[in-house]
N, CA, C and O atoms as CSV, one atom per row, in Angstrom:
chain,resi,resn,atom,element,x,y,z
A,1,UNK,N,N,60.456,-99.648,1.104
A,1,UNK,CA,C,59.694,-98.544,0.535
A,1,UNK,C,C,60.642,-97.397,0.203
A,1,UNK,O,O,61.423,-96.961,1.048
A,2,UNK,N,N,60.567,-96.915,-1.024
A,2,UNK,CA,C,61.390,-95.791,-1.428
A,2,UNK,C,C,60.857,-94.510,-0.796
A,2,UNK,O,O,59.719,-94.454,-0.330
A,3,UNK,N,N,61.707,-93.479,-0.791
A,3,UNK,CA,C,61.362,-92.195,-0.194
A,3,UNK,C,C,60.071,-91.617,-0.780
A,3,UNK,O,O,59.320,-90.935,-0.082
A,4,UNK,N,N,59.814,-91.891,-2.061
A,4,UNK,CA,C,58.651,-91.284,-2.698
A,4,UNK,C,C,57.464,-92.237,-2.823
A,4,UNK,O,O,56.526,-91.947,-3.566
A,5,UNK,N,N,57.482,-93.364,-2.115
A,5,UNK,CA,C,56.381,-94.319,-2.147
A,5,UNK,C,C,55.595,-94.278,-0.835
A,5,UNK,O,O,56.176,-94.446,0.237
A,6,UNK,N,N,54.302,-94.061,-0.910
A,6,UNK,CA,C,53.441,-94.106,0.257
A,6,UNK,C,C,52.002,-94.166,-0.221
A,6,UNK,O,O,51.619,-93.446,-1.143
A,7,UNK,N,N,51.211,-95.015,0.398
A,7,UNK,CA,C,49.811,-95.155,0.004
A,7,UNK,C,C,49.085,-93.820,0.087
A,7,UNK,O,O,49.194,-93.097,1.078
A,8,UNK,N,N,48.345,-93.508,-0.966
A,8,UNK,CA,C,47.553,-92.290,-0.985
A,8,UNK,C,C,48.278,-91.067,-1.491
A,8,UNK,O,O,47.656,-90.030,-1.725
A,9,UNK,N,N,49.587,-91.169,-1.664
A,9,UNK,CA,C,50.365,-90.045,-2.165
A,9,UNK,C,C,50.813,-90.313,-3.583
A,9,UNK,O,O,51.176,-91.437,-3.931
A,10,UNK,N,N,50.787,-89.291,-4.384
A,10,UNK,CA,C,51.321,-89.349,-5.739
A,10,UNK,C,C,52.554,-88.446,-5.748
A,10,UNK,O,O,52.465,-87.269,-5.400
A,11,UNK,N,N,53.695,-88.990,-6.143
A,11,UNK,CA,C,54.936,-88.228,-6.204
A,11,UNK,C,C,55.517,-88.354,-7.592
A,11,UNK,O,O,55.667,-89.455,-8.122
A,12,UNK,N,N,55.845,-87.206,-8.182
A,12,UNK,CA,C,56.470,-87.220,-9.496
A,12,UNK,C,C,57.758,-86.399,-9.462
A,12,UNK,O,O,57.867,-85.414,-8.732
A,13,UNK,N,N,58.714,-86.822,-10.255
A,13,UNK,CA,C,59.980,-86.102,-10.366
A,13,UNK,C,C,59.767,-84.847,-11.193
A,13,UNK,O,O,58.985,-84.842,-12.144
A,14,UNK,N,N,60.464,-83.788,-10.826
A,14,UNK,CA,C,60.397,-82.558,-11.590
A,14,UNK,C,C,61.675,-82.366,-12.389
A,14,UNK,O,O,62.764,-82.716,-11.936
A,15,UNK,N,N,61.529,-81.814,-13.563
A,15,UNK,CA,C,62.674,-81.489,-14.416
A,15,UNK,C,C,63.280,-80.148,-14.031
A,15,UNK,O,O,64.284,-79.730,-14.609
A,16,UNK,N,N,62.680,-79.473,-13.060
A,16,UNK,CA,C,63.098,-78.129,-12.668
A,16,UNK,C,C,63.512,-78.112,-11.197
A,16,UNK,O,O,63.280,-79.072,-10.463
A,17,UNK,N,N,64.124,-77.016,-10.786
A,17,UNK,CA,C,64.451,-76.823,-9.380
A,17,UNK,C,C,63.195,-76.506,-8.585
A,17,UNK,O,O,62.124,-76.314,-9.160
A,18,UNK,N,N,63.323,-76.450,-7.259
A,18,UNK,CA,C,62.152,-76.229,-6.407
A,18,UNK,C,C,61.410,-74.917,-6.693
A,18,UNK,O,O,60.181,-74.912,-6.764
A,19,UNK,N,N,62.134,-73.814,-6.858
A,19,UNK,CA,C,61.470,-72.524,-7.073
A,19,UNK,C,C,60.709,-72.500,-8.392
A,19,UNK,O,O,59.568,-72.042,-8.445
A,20,UNK,N,N,61.333,-72.991,-9.451
A,20,UNK,CA,C,60.662,-72.991,-10.743
A,20,UNK,C,C,59.480,-73.967,-10.742
A,20,UNK,O,O,58.432,-73.679,-11.319
A,21,UNK,N,N,59.655,-75.111,-10.095
A,21,UNK,CA,C,58.551,-76.073,-10.015
A,21,UNK,C,C,57.364,-75.449,-9.301
A,21,UNK,O,O,56.229,-75.593,-9.754
A,22,UNK,N,N,57.604,-74.760,-8.196
A,22,UNK,CA,C,56.508,-74.130,-7.449
A,22,UNK,C,C,55.868,-73.024,-8.276
A,22,UNK,O,O,54.643,-72.907,-8.294
A,23,UNK,N,N,56.656,-72.221,-8.950
A,23,UNK,CA,C,56.101,-71.149,-9.784
A,23,UNK,C,C,55.223,-71.736,-10.891
A,23,UNK,O,O,54.135,-71.229,-11.165
A,24,UNK,N,N,55.699,-72.792,-11.513
A,24,UNK,CA,C,54.925,-73.452,-12.569
A,24,UNK,C,C,53.653,-74.077,-11.993
A,24,UNK,O,O,52.594,-74.025,-12.618
A,25,UNK,N,N,53.761,-74.664,-10.809
A,25,UNK,CA,C,52.608,-75.279,-10.155
A,25,UNK,C,C,51.532,-74.232,-9.869
A,25,UNK,O,O,50.360,-74.445,-10.177
A,26,UNK,N,N,51.923,-73.120,-9.290
A,26,UNK,CA,C,50.955,-72.066,-8.981
A,26,UNK,C,C,50.318,-71.524,-10.261
A,26,UNK,O,O,49.126,-71.217,-10.277
A,27,UNK,N,N,51.090,-71.407,-11.315
A,27,UNK,CA,C,50.565,-70.948,-12.598
A,27,UNK,C,C,49.530,-71.935,-13.149
A,27,UNK,O,O,48.478,-71.526,-13.639
A,28,UNK,N,N,49.832,-73.224,-13.068
A,28,UNK,CA,C,48.902,-74.253,-13.551
A,28,UNK,C,C,47.635,-74.314,-12.711
A,28,UNK,O,O,46.545,-74.531,-13.242
A,29,UNK,N,N,47.771,-74.125,-11.405
A,29,UNK,CA,C,46.604,-74.099,-10.514
A,29,UNK,C,C,45.664,-72.974,-10.951
A,29,UNK,O,O,44.459,-73.180,-11.097
A,30,UNK,N,N,46.224,-71.801,-11.155
A,30,UNK,CA,C,45.423,-70.647,-11.586
A,30,UNK,C,C,44.809,-70.880,-12.959
A,30,UNK,O,O,43.656,-70.518,-13.191
A,31,UNK,N,N,45.570,-71.481,-13.870
A,31,UNK,CA,C,45.078,-71.746,-15.222
A,31,UNK,C,C,43.880,-72.694,-15.208
A,31,UNK,O,O,43.046,-72.644,-16.112
A,32,UNK,N,N,43.785,-73.552,-14.200
A,32,UNK,CA,C,42.656,-74.487,-14.077
A,32,UNK,C,C,41.461,-73.852,-13.354
A,32,UNK,O,O,40.459,-74.519,-13.098
A,33,UNK,N,N,41.576,-72.561,-13.030
A,33,UNK,CA,C,40.469,-71.874,-12.376
A,33,UNK,C,C,40.386,-72.116,-10.881
A,33,UNK,O,O,39.358,-71.857,-10.255
A,34,UNK,N,N,41.481,-72.617,-10.311
A,34,UNK,CA,C,41.509,-72.847,-8.868
A,34,UNK,C,C,42.202,-71.667,-8.182
A,34,UNK,O,O,42.911,-70.883,-8.813
A,35,UNK,N,N,41.978,-71.571,-6.901
A,35,UNK,CA,C,42.539,-70.483,-6.111
A,35,UNK,C,C,43.650,-71.010,-5.207
A,35,UNK,O,O,43.501,-72.052,-4.569
A,36,UNK,N,N,44.763,-70.280,-5.157
A,36,UNK,CA,C,45.822,-70.582,-4.195
A,36,UNK,C,C,45.441,-69.865,-2.904
A,36,UNK,O,O,45.350,-68.638,-2.867
A,37,UNK,N,N,45.220,-70.646,-1.847
A,37,UNK,CA,C,44.817,-70.079,-0.567
A,37,UNK,C,C,46.012,-69.723,0.313
A,37,UNK,O,O,45.974,-68.747,1.061
A,38,UNK,N,N,47.076,-70.526,0.216
A,38,UNK,CA,C,48.239,-70.284,1.067
A,38,UNK,C,C,49.456,-70.983,0.487
A,38,UNK,O,O,49.348,-71.942,-0.277
A,39,UNK,N,N,50.607,-70.477,0.873
A,39,UNK,CA,C,51.869,-71.114,0.535
A,39,UNK,C,C,52.724,-71.101,1.799
A,39,UNK,O,O,52.883,-70.066,2.446
A,40,UNK,N,N,53.263,-72.252,2.133
A,40,UNK,CA,C,54.059,-72.382,3.351
A,40,UNK,C,C,55.465,-72.825,2.971
A,40,UNK,O,O,55.653,-73.872,2.352
A,41,UNK,N,N,56.442,-72.019,3.346
A,41,UNK,CA,C,57.843,-72.323,3.083
A,41,UNK,C,C,58.422,-72.956,4.352
A,41,UNK,O,O,58.854,-72.256,5.268
A,42,UNK,N,N,58.423,-74.283,4.389
A,42,UNK,CA,C,58.906,-74.997,5.575
A,42,UNK,C,C,60.386,-74.740,5.831
A,42,UNK,O,O,60.805,-74.672,6.986
A,43,UNK,N,N,61.185,-74.597,4.772
A,43,UNK,CA,C,62.623,-74.349,4.929
A,43,UNK,C,C,62.858,-72.990,5.581
A,43,UNK,O,O,63.738,-72.855,6.432
A,44,UNK,N,N,62.080,-71.984,5.191
A,44,UNK,CA,C,62.219,-70.659,5.797
A,44,UNK,C,C,61.817,-70.696,7.269
A,44,UNK,O,O,62.454,-70.060,8.108
A,45,UNK,N,N,60.759,-71.440,7.576
A,45,UNK,CA,C,60.332,-71.569,8.976
A,45,UNK,C,C,61.412,-72.265,9.800
A,45,UNK,O,O,61.672,-71.884,10.941
A,46,UNK,N,N,62.036,-73.282,9.220
A,46,UNK,CA,C,63.131,-73.970,9.916
A,46,UNK,C,C,64.294,-73.016,10.151
A,46,UNK,O,O,64.874,-72.993,11.236
A,47,UNK,N,N,64.632,-72.228,9.134
A,47,UNK,CA,C,65.738,-71.276,9.258
A,47,UNK,C,C,65.457,-70.248,10.347
A,47,UNK,O,O,66.376,-69.802,11.034
A,48,UNK,N,N,64.196,-69.871,10.506
A,48,UNK,CA,C,63.815,-68.901,11.538
A,48,UNK,C,C,64.125,-69.388,12.951
A,48,UNK,O,O,64.287,-68.580,13.866
A,49,UNK,N,N,64.209,-70.700,13.130
A,49,UNK,CA,C,64.527,-71.242,14.452
A,49,UNK,C,C,65.913,-71.889,14.470
A,49,UNK,O,O,66.231,-72.674,15.364
A,50,UNK,N,N,66.731,-71.549,13.471
A,50,UNK,CA,C,68.115,-72.001,13.444
A,50,UNK,C,C,68.320,-73.428,12.960
A,50,UNK,O,O,69.353,-74.030,13.253
A,51,UNK,N,N,67.365,-73.981,12.227
A,51,UNK,CA,C,67.492,-75.345,11.724
A,51,UNK,C,C,67.592,-75.341,10.204
A,51,UNK,O,O,67.064,-74.452,9.536
A,52,UNK,N,N,68.276,-76.345,9.670
A,52,UNK,CA,C,68.420,-76.485,8.229
A,52,UNK,C,C,67.372,-77.450,7.696
A,52,UNK,O,O,67.080,-78.472,8.318
A,53,UNK,N,N,66.818,-77.123,6.554
A,53,UNK,CA,C,65.888,-77.998,5.859
A,53,UNK,C,C,66.023,-77.707,4.373
A,53,UNK,O,O,66.000,-76.554,3.943
A,54,UNK,N,N,66.163,-78.771,3.603
A,54,UNK,CA,C,66.205,-78.589,2.154
A,54,UNK,C,C,64.908,-77.918,1.695
A,54,UNK,O,O,63.920,-77.941,2.428
A,55,UNK,N,N,64.891,-77.325,0.504
A,55,UNK,CA,C,63.670,-76.681,0.029
A,55,UNK,C,C,62.450,-77.598,0.163
A,55,UNK,O,O,62.445,-78.728,-0.324
A,56,UNK,N,N,61.429,-77.084,0.828
A,56,UNK,CA,C,60.196,-77.825,1.100
A,56,UNK,C,C,59.068,-76.805,1.184
A,56,UNK,O,O,58.901,-76.137,2.205
A,57,UNK,N,N,58.295,-76.689,0.104
A,57,UNK,CA,C,57.221,-75.703,0.036
A,57,UNK,C,C,55.881,-76.387,-0.178
A,57,UNK,O,O,55.752,-77.296,-0.997
A,58,UNK,N,N,54.888,-75.933,0.575
A,58,UNK,CA,C,53.539,-76.470,0.484
A,58,UNK,C,C,52.615,-75.393,-0.076
A,58,UNK,O,O,52.651,-74.245,0.366
A,59,UNK,N,N,51.796,-75.766,-1.040
A,59,UNK,CA,C,50.785,-74.849,-1.552
A,59,UNK,C,C,49.412,-75.464,-1.261
A,59,UNK,O,O,49.187,-76.654,-1.485
A,60,UNK,N,N,48.508,-74.631,-0.760
A,60,UNK,CA,C,47.143,-75.043,-0.419
A,60,UNK,C,C,46.225,-74.368,-1.442
A,60,UNK,O,O,46.258,-73.148,-1.603
A,61,UNK,N,N,45.409,-75.168,-2.130
A,61,UNK,CA,C,44.631,-74.624,-3.238
A,61,UNK,C,C,43.345,-75.413,-3.438
A,61,UNK,O,O,43.188,-76.514,-2.910
A,62,UNK,N,N,42.431,-74.836,-4.205
A,62,UNK,CA,C,41.216,-75.565,-4.509
A,62,UNK,C,C,40.197,-74.721,-5.219
A,62,UNK,O,O,40.460,-73.602,-5.661
A,63,UNK,N,N,39.015,-75.303,-5.311
A,63,UNK,CA,C,37.888,-74.677,-5.973
A,63,UNK,C,C,36.660,-75.007,-5.133
A,63,UNK,O,O,36.292,-76.173,-4.990
A,64,UNK,N,N,36.035,-73.985,-4.584
A,64,UNK,CA,C,34.869,-74.199,-3.703
A,64,UNK,C,C,33.722,-74.914,-4.416
A,64,UNK,O,O,32.938,-75.609,-3.770
A,65,UNK,N,N,33.612,-74.755,-5.724
A,65,UNK,CA,C,32.539,-75.431,-6.463
A,65,UNK,C,C,32.710,-76.950,-6.422
A,65,UNK,O,O,31.724,-77.686,-6.476
A,66,UNK,N,N,33.932,-77.412,-6.328
A,66,UNK,CA,C,34.190,-78.843,-6.259
A,66,UNK,C,C,34.272,-79.325,-4.817
A,66,UNK,O,O,33.705,-80.361,-4.470
A,67,UNK,N,N,34.973,-78.579,-3.986
A,67,UNK,CA,C,35.187,-79.006,-2.606
A,67,UNK,C,C,33.962,-78.927,-1.711
A,67,UNK,O,O,33.762,-79.784,-0.850
A,68,UNK,N,N,33.144,-77.907,-1.908
A,68,UNK,CA,C,31.975,-77.729,-1.042
A,68,UNK,C,C,31.004,-78.909,-1.097
A,68,UNK,O,O,30.560,-79.368,-0.044
A,69,UNK,N,N,30.655,-79.420,-2.289
A,69,UNK,CA,C,29.758,-80.585,-2.298
A,69,UNK,C,C,30.338,-81.792,-1.546
A,69,UNK,O,O,29.596,-82.566,-0.941
A,70,UNK,N,N,31.655,-81.945,-1.587
A,70,UNK,CA,C,32.272,-83.041,-0.833
A,70,UNK,C,C,32.102,-82.823,0.664
A,70,UNK,O,O,31.824,-83.765,1.406
A,71,UNK,N,N,32.270,-81.574,1.108
A,71,UNK,CA,C,32.093,-81.266,2.534
A,71,UNK,C,C,30.632,-81.316,2.933
A,71,UNK,O,O,30.319,-81.610,4.086
A,72,UNK,N,N,29.722,-81.032,1.992
A,72,UNK,CA,C,28.294,-81.174,2.295
A,72,UNK,C,C,27.946,-82.644,2.517
A,72,UNK,O,O,27.084,-82.968,3.334
A,73,UNK,N,N,28.619,-83.527,1.788
A,73,UNK,CA,C,28.385,-84.963,1.944
A,73,UNK,C,C,29.005,-85.488,3.235
A,73,UNK,O,O,28.427,-86.350,3.896
A,74,UNK,N,N,30.177,-84.972,3.596
A,74,UNK,CA,C,30.882,-85.429,4.800
A,74,UNK,C,C,31.796,-84.307,5.251
A,74,UNK,O,O,32.891,-84.140,4.713
A,75,UNK,N,N,31.354,-83.538,6.234
A,75,UNK,CA,C,32.047,-82.317,6.625
A,75,UNK,C,C,33.483,-82.545,7.077
A,75,UNK,O,O,34.328,-81.665,6.912
A,76,UNK,N,N,33.768,-83.710,7.642
A,76,UNK,CA,C,35.120,-83.972,8.136
A,76,UNK,C,C,36.169,-84.052,7.031
A,76,UNK,O,O,37.366,-84.000,7.311
A,77,UNK,N,N,35.728,-84.179,5.764
A,77,UNK,CA,C,36.682,-84.197,4.668
A,77,UNK,C,C,37.407,-82.847,4.577
A,77,UNK,O,O,38.441,-82.730,3.919
A,78,UNK,N,N,36.852,-81.842,5.241
A,78,UNK,CA,C,37.493,-80.528,5.296
A,78,UNK,C,C,38.892,-80.562,5.886
A,78,UNK,O,O,39.669,-79.629,5.681
A,79,UNK,N,N,39.230,-81.622,6.618
A,79,UNK,CA,C,40.597,-81.761,7.129
A,79,UNK,C,C,41.577,-82.002,5.985
A,79,UNK,O,O,42.760,-81.683,6.103
A,80,UNK,N,N,41.091,-82.561,4.881
A,80,UNK,CA,C,41.932,-82.846,3.722
A,80,UNK,C,C,41.704,-81.874,2.567
A,80,UNK,O,O,42.370,-81.958,1.535
A,81,UNK,N,N,40.767,-80.960,2.745
A,81,UNK,CA,C,40.502,-79.937,1.734
A,81,UNK,C,C,40.712,-78.574,2.366
A,81,UNK,O,O,40.450,-78.420,3.559
A,82,UNK,N,N,41.165,-77.597,1.635
A,82,UNK,CA,C,41.523,-77.629,0.239
A,82,UNK,C,C,42.680,-78.604,-0.016
A,82,UNK,O,O,43.320,-79.114,0.904
A,83,UNK,N,N,42.908,-78.829,-1.287
A,83,UNK,CA,C,43.994,-79.709,-1.702
A,83,UNK,C,C,45.341,-79.085,-1.362
A,83,UNK,O,O,45.460,-77.875,-1.173
A,84,UNK,N,N,46.343,-79.939,-1.291
A,84,UNK,CA,C,47.699,-79.482,-0.985
A,84,UNK,C,C,48.685,-80.182,-1.909
A,84,UNK,O,O,48.480,-81.328,-2.309
A,85,UNK,N,N,49.756,-79.473,-2.239
A,85,UNK,CA,C,50.846,-80.084,-2.998
A,85,UNK,C,C,52.146,-79.622,-2.362
A,85,UNK,O,O,52.288,-78.468,-1.959
A,86,UNK,N,N,53.083,-80.544,-2.283
A,86,UNK,CA,C,54.384,-80.277,-1.675
A,86,UNK,C,C,55.460,-80.358,-2.743
A,86,UNK,O,O,55.557,-81.353,-3.461
A,87,UNK,N,N,56.266,-79.312,-2.847
A,87,UNK,CA,C,57.429,-79.315,-3.724
A,87,UNK,C,C,58.633,-79.400,-2.802
A,87,UNK,O,O,58.810,-78.570,-1.910
A,88,UNK,N,N,59.465,-80.423,-3.032
A,88,UNK,CA,C,60.570,-80.658,-2.104
A,88,UNK,C,C,61.798,-81.169,-2.843
A,88,UNK,O,O,61.714,-81.684,-3.958
A,89,UNK,N,N,62.935,-81.010,-2.190
A,89,UNK,CA,C,64.203,-81.428,-2.785
A,89,UNK,C,C,64.827,-82.498,-1.899
A,89,UNK,O,O,64.934,-82.332,-0.684
A,90,UNK,N,N,65.236,-83.593,-2.523
A,90,UNK,CA,C,65.841,-84.678,-1.739
A,90,UNK,C,C,67.331,-84.415,-1.505
A,90,UNK,O,O,67.872,-83.414,-1.974
A,91,UNK,N,N,67.985,-85.316,-0.780
A,91,UNK,CA,C,69.396,-85.155,-0.419
A,91,UNK,C,C,70.322,-85.123,-1.635
A,91,UNK,O,O,71.419,-84.570,-1.566
A,92,UNK,N,N,69.883,-85.712,-2.746
A,92,UNK,CA,C,70.702,-85.720,-3.964
A,92,UNK,C,C,70.464,-84.467,-4.814
A,92,UNK,O,O,71.086,-84.310,-5.865
A,93,UNK,N,N,69.577,-83.578,-4.372
A,93,UNK,CA,C,69.307,-82.351,-5.102
A,93,UNK,C,C,68.192,-82.468,-6.128
A,93,UNK,O,O,67.950,-81.525,-6.882
A,94,UNK,N,N,67.506,-83.608,-6.170
A,94,UNK,CA,C,66.398,-83.832,-7.102
A,94,UNK,C,C,65.129,-83.203,-6.532
A,94,UNK,O,O,64.868,-83.293,-5.332
A,95,UNK,N,N,64.348,-82.571,-7.392
A,95,UNK,CA,C,63.101,-81.931,-6.981
A,95,UNK,C,C,61.934,-82.858,-7.277
A,95,UNK,O,O,61.882,-83.513,-8.318
A,96,UNK,N,N,60.998,-82.898,-6.332
A,96,UNK,CA,C,59.818,-83.751,-6.410
A,96,UNK,C,C,58.564,-82.937,-6.134
A,96,UNK,O,O,58.621,-81.892,-5.486
A,97,UNK,N,N,57.447,-83.418,-6.624
A,97,UNK,CA,C,56.144,-82.817,-6.362
A,97,UNK,C,C,55.242,-83.940,-5.844
A,97,UNK,O,O,55.102,-84.978,-6.490
A,98,UNK,N,N,54.637,-83.727,-4.686
A,98,UNK,CA,C,53.816,-84.754,-4.039
A,98,UNK,C,C,52.456,-84.170,-3.669
A,98,UNK,O,O,52.354,-83.029,-3.219
A,99,UNK,N,N,51.406,-84.981,-3.869
A,99,UNK,CA,C,50.066,-84.565,-3.445
A,99,UNK,C,C,49.257,-85.788,-3.026
A,99,UNK,O,O,49.578,-86.920,-3.389
A,100,UNK,N,N,48.197,-85.536,-2.253
A,100,UNK,CA,C,47.268,-86.599,-1.867
A,100,UNK,C,C,46.388,-86.951,-3.052
A,100,UNK,O,O,45.858,-86.069,-3.728
A,101,UNK,N,N,46.236,-88.237,-3.299
A,101,UNK,CA,C,45.355,-88.719,-4.366
A,101,UNK,C,C,43.892,-88.479,-3.953
A,101,UNK,O,O,43.493,-88.904,-2.869
A,102,UNK,N,N,43.085,-87.807,-4.793
A,102,UNK,CA,C,41.680,-87.586,-4.444
A,102,UNK,C,C,40.921,-88.891,-4.151
A,102,UNK,O,O,40.056,-88.917,-3.276
A,103,UNK,N,N,41.236,-89.959,-4.869
A,103,UNK,CA,C,40.551,-91.236,-4.614
A,103,UNK,C,C,40.866,-91.735,-3.207
A,103,UNK,O,O,39.998,-92.290,-2.533
A,104,UNK,N,N,42.092,-91.539,-2.770
A,104,UNK,CA,C,42.491,-91.935,-1.423
A,104,UNK,C,C,41.767,-91.082,-0.380
A,104,UNK,O,O,41.329,-91.589,0.653
A,105,UNK,N,N,41.644,-89.768,-0.662
A,105,UNK,CA,C,40.936,-88.876,0.268
A,105,UNK,C,C,39.490,-89.346,0.426
A,105,UNK,O,O,38.987,-89.457,1.544
A,106,UNK,N,N,38.828,-89.621,-0.697
A,106,UNK,CA,C,37.433,-90.084,-0.644
A,106,UNK,C,C,37.330,-91.414,0.100
A,106,UNK,O,O,36.415,-91.615,0.898
A,107,UNK,N,N,38.267,-92.315,-0.161
A,107,UNK,CA,C,38.263,-93.616,0.506
A,107,UNK,C,C,38.514,-93.458,2.001
A,107,UNK,O,O,37.862,-94.107,2.819
A,108,UNK,N,N,39.452,-92.602,2.349
A,108,UNK,CA,C,39.787,-92.364,3.755
A,108,UNK,C,C,38.553,-91.944,4.545
A,108,UNK,O,O,38.384,-92.331,5.701
A,109,UNK,N,N,37.698,-91.151,3.914
A,109,UNK,CA,C,36.519,-90.632,4.592
A,109,UNK,C,C,35.270,-91.464,4.331
A,109,UNK,O,O,34.179,-91.107,4.774
A,110,UNK,N,N,35.431,-92.574,3.611
A,110,UNK,CA,C,34.297,-93.436,3.333
A,110,UNK,C,C,33.220,-92.722,2.537
A,110,UNK,O,O,32.026,-92.974,2.702
A,111,UNK,N,N,33.667,-91.831,1.676
A,111,UNK,CA,C,32.751,-91.000,0.911
A,111,UNK,C,C,32.225,-91.729,-0.303
A,111,UNK,O,O,33.002,-92.147,-1.161
A,112,UNK,N,N,30.948,-91.883,-0.385
A,112,UNK,CA,C,30.334,-92.521,-1.538
A,112,UNK,C,C,29.833,-91.480,-2.526
A,112,UNK,O,O,28.747,-91.620,-3.088
A,113,UNK,N,N,30.628,-90.433,-2.736
A,113,UNK,CA,C,30.215,-89.368,-3.650
A,113,UNK,C,C,30.429,-89.794,-5.088
A,113,UNK,O,O,30.982,-90.856,-5.373
A,114,UNK,N,N,29.989,-88.959,-5.954
A,114,UNK,CA,C,30.102,-89.198,-7.376
A,114,UNK,C,C,31.525,-89.571,-7.787
A,114,UNK,O,O,32.470,-88.814,-7.564
A,115,UNK,N,N,31.657,-90.741,-8.384
A,115,UNK,CA,C,32.952,-91.169,-8.904
A,115,UNK,C,C,33.442,-90.167,-9.934
A,115,UNK,O,O,34.643,-89.932,-10.068
A,116,UNK,N,N,32.508,-89.583,-10.655
A,116,UNK,CA,C,32.855,-88.594,-11.683
A,116,UNK,C,C,33.562,-87.386,-11.065
A,116,UNK,O,O,34.539,-86.893,-11.628
A,117,UNK,N,N,33.082,-86.906,-9.920
A,117,UNK,CA,C,33.697,-85.762,-9.243
A,117,UNK,C,C,35.121,-86.091,-8.832
A,117,UNK,O,O,36.037,-85.308,-9.084
A,118,UNK,N,N,35.315,-87.234,-8.206
A,118,UNK,CA,C,36.641,-87.641,-7.746
A,118,UNK,C,C,37.566,-87.871,-8.934
A,118,UNK,O,O,38.732,-87.478,-8.894
A,119,UNK,N,N,37.063,-88.498,-9.986
A,119,UNK,CA,C,37.872,-88.723,-11.189
A,119,UNK,C,C,38.307,-87.406,-11.825
A,119,UNK,O,O,39.438,-87.286,-12.298
A,120,UNK,N,N,37.410,-86.416,-11.837
A,120,UNK,CA,C,37.762,-85.096,-12.387
A,120,UNK,C,C,38.841,-84.430,-11.543
A,120,UNK,O,O,39.767,-83.826,-12.083
A,121,UNK,N,N,38.725,-84.538,-10.219
A,121,UNK,CA,C,39.744,-83.973,-9.332
A,121,UNK,C,C,41.087,-84.650,-9.578
A,121,UNK,O,O,42.117,-83.982,-9.672
A,122,UNK,N,N,41.073,-85.972,-9.681
A,122,UNK,CA,C,42.315,-86.726,-9.906
A,122,UNK,C,C,42.944,-86.345,-11.240
A,122,UNK,O,O,44.159,-86.167,-11.327
A,123,UNK,N,N,42.127,-86.222,-12.271
A,123,UNK,CA,C,42.643,-85.855,-13.594
A,123,UNK,C,C,43.222,-84.445,-13.581
A,123,UNK,O,O,44.273,-84.202,-14.174
A,124,UNK,N,N,42.550,-83.521,-12.915
A,124,UNK,CA,C,43.044,-82.142,-12.835
A,124,UNK,C,C,44.371,-82.083,-12.094
A,124,UNK,O,O,45.301,-81.408,-12.535
A,125,UNK,N,N,44.464,-82.787,-10.971
A,125,UNK,CA,C,45.726,-82.800,-10.213
A,125,UNK,C,C,46.860,-83.431,-11.012
A,125,UNK,O,O,47.990,-82.942,-10.986
A,126,UNK,N,N,46.563,-84.498,-11.711
A,126,UNK,CA,C,47.576,-85.146,-12.541
A,126,UNK,C,C,48.051,-84.200,-13.634
A,126,UNK,O,O,49.250,-84.089,-13.887
A,127,UNK,N,N,47.113,-83.519,-14.280
A,127,UNK,CA,C,47.457,-82.578,-15.341
A,127,UNK,C,C,48.285,-81.413,-14.812
A,127,UNK,O,O,49.306,-81.054,-15.397
A,128,UNK,N,N,47.843,-80.828,-13.708
A,128,UNK,CA,C,48.542,-79.703,-13.105
A,128,UNK,C,C,49.967,-80.079,-12.731
A,128,UNK,O,O,50.914,-79.364,-13.060
A,129,UNK,N,N,50.114,-81.209,-12.041
A,129,UNK,CA,C,51.441,-81.606,-11.567
A,129,UNK,C,C,52.362,-82.008,-12.711
A,129,UNK,O,O,53.558,-81.718,-12.673
A,130,UNK,N,N,51.824,-82.668,-13.722
A,130,UNK,CA,C,52.628,-83.063,-14.875
A,130,UNK,C,C,53.145,-81.825,-15.617
A,130,UNK,O,O,54.316,-81.766,-15.992
A,131,UNK,N,N,52.272,-80.843,-15.826
A,131,UNK,CA,C,52.694,-79.620,-16.512
A,131,UNK,C,C,53.675,-78.809,-15.669
A,131,UNK,O,O,54.581,-78.177,-16.212
A,132,UNK,N,N,53.503,-78.822,-14.352
A,132,UNK,CA,C,54.408,-78.082,-13.481
A,132,UNK,C,C,55.798,-78.703,-13.441
A,132,UNK,O,O,56.794,-77.990,-13.318
A,133,UNK,N,N,55.869,-80.020,-13.542
A,133,UNK,CA,C,57.132,-80.737,-13.345
A,133,UNK,C,C,57.885,-81.067,-14.634
A,133,UNK,O,O,59.037,-81.500,-14.585
A,134,UNK,N,N,57.249,-80.868,-15.773
A,134,UNK,CA,C,57.869,-81.268,-17.041
A,134,UNK,C,C,57.881,-80.131,-18.043
A,134,UNK,O,O,56.990,-79.282,-18.042
A,135,UNK,N,N,58.899,-80.117,-18.904
A,135,UNK,CA,C,58.952,-79.076,-19.942
A,135,UNK,C,C,57.713,-79.167,-20.835
A,135,UNK,O,O,57.127,-80.235,-21.017
A,136,UNK,N,N,57.342,-78.030,-21.376
A,136,UNK,CA,C,56.153,-77.960,-22.257
A,136,UNK,C,C,56.263,-78.824,-23.470
A,136,UNK,O,O,55.343,-78.859,-24.287
């Protein structure tokens, strides 16, 4: 299994460095009408305790209009919502963007919700991440 292969995760290569990829990602999230709830800089947290970590930033985001009906159907899905995306740099200096596949999240929770809702979430995440990681 390659570093970027894992069931339920979608990982795409970015044409930009970690900071620019994250800035573009946050911009695309906002452009889709979603809210950024938090951003966690894992590398900065590691540095605070004297440890080294390549750039690794997590953004937590979503839209209550989409997420709430999923939690109404199965409240425990809240462990996987809001959505998250990780921008990280590998040992070779390549930047990647990784997120949980909405279909995998629904499957994990045995959610028999509208396929249309999950498909829309998957399409939005694919669009956001593709625009964040690739030149216009």
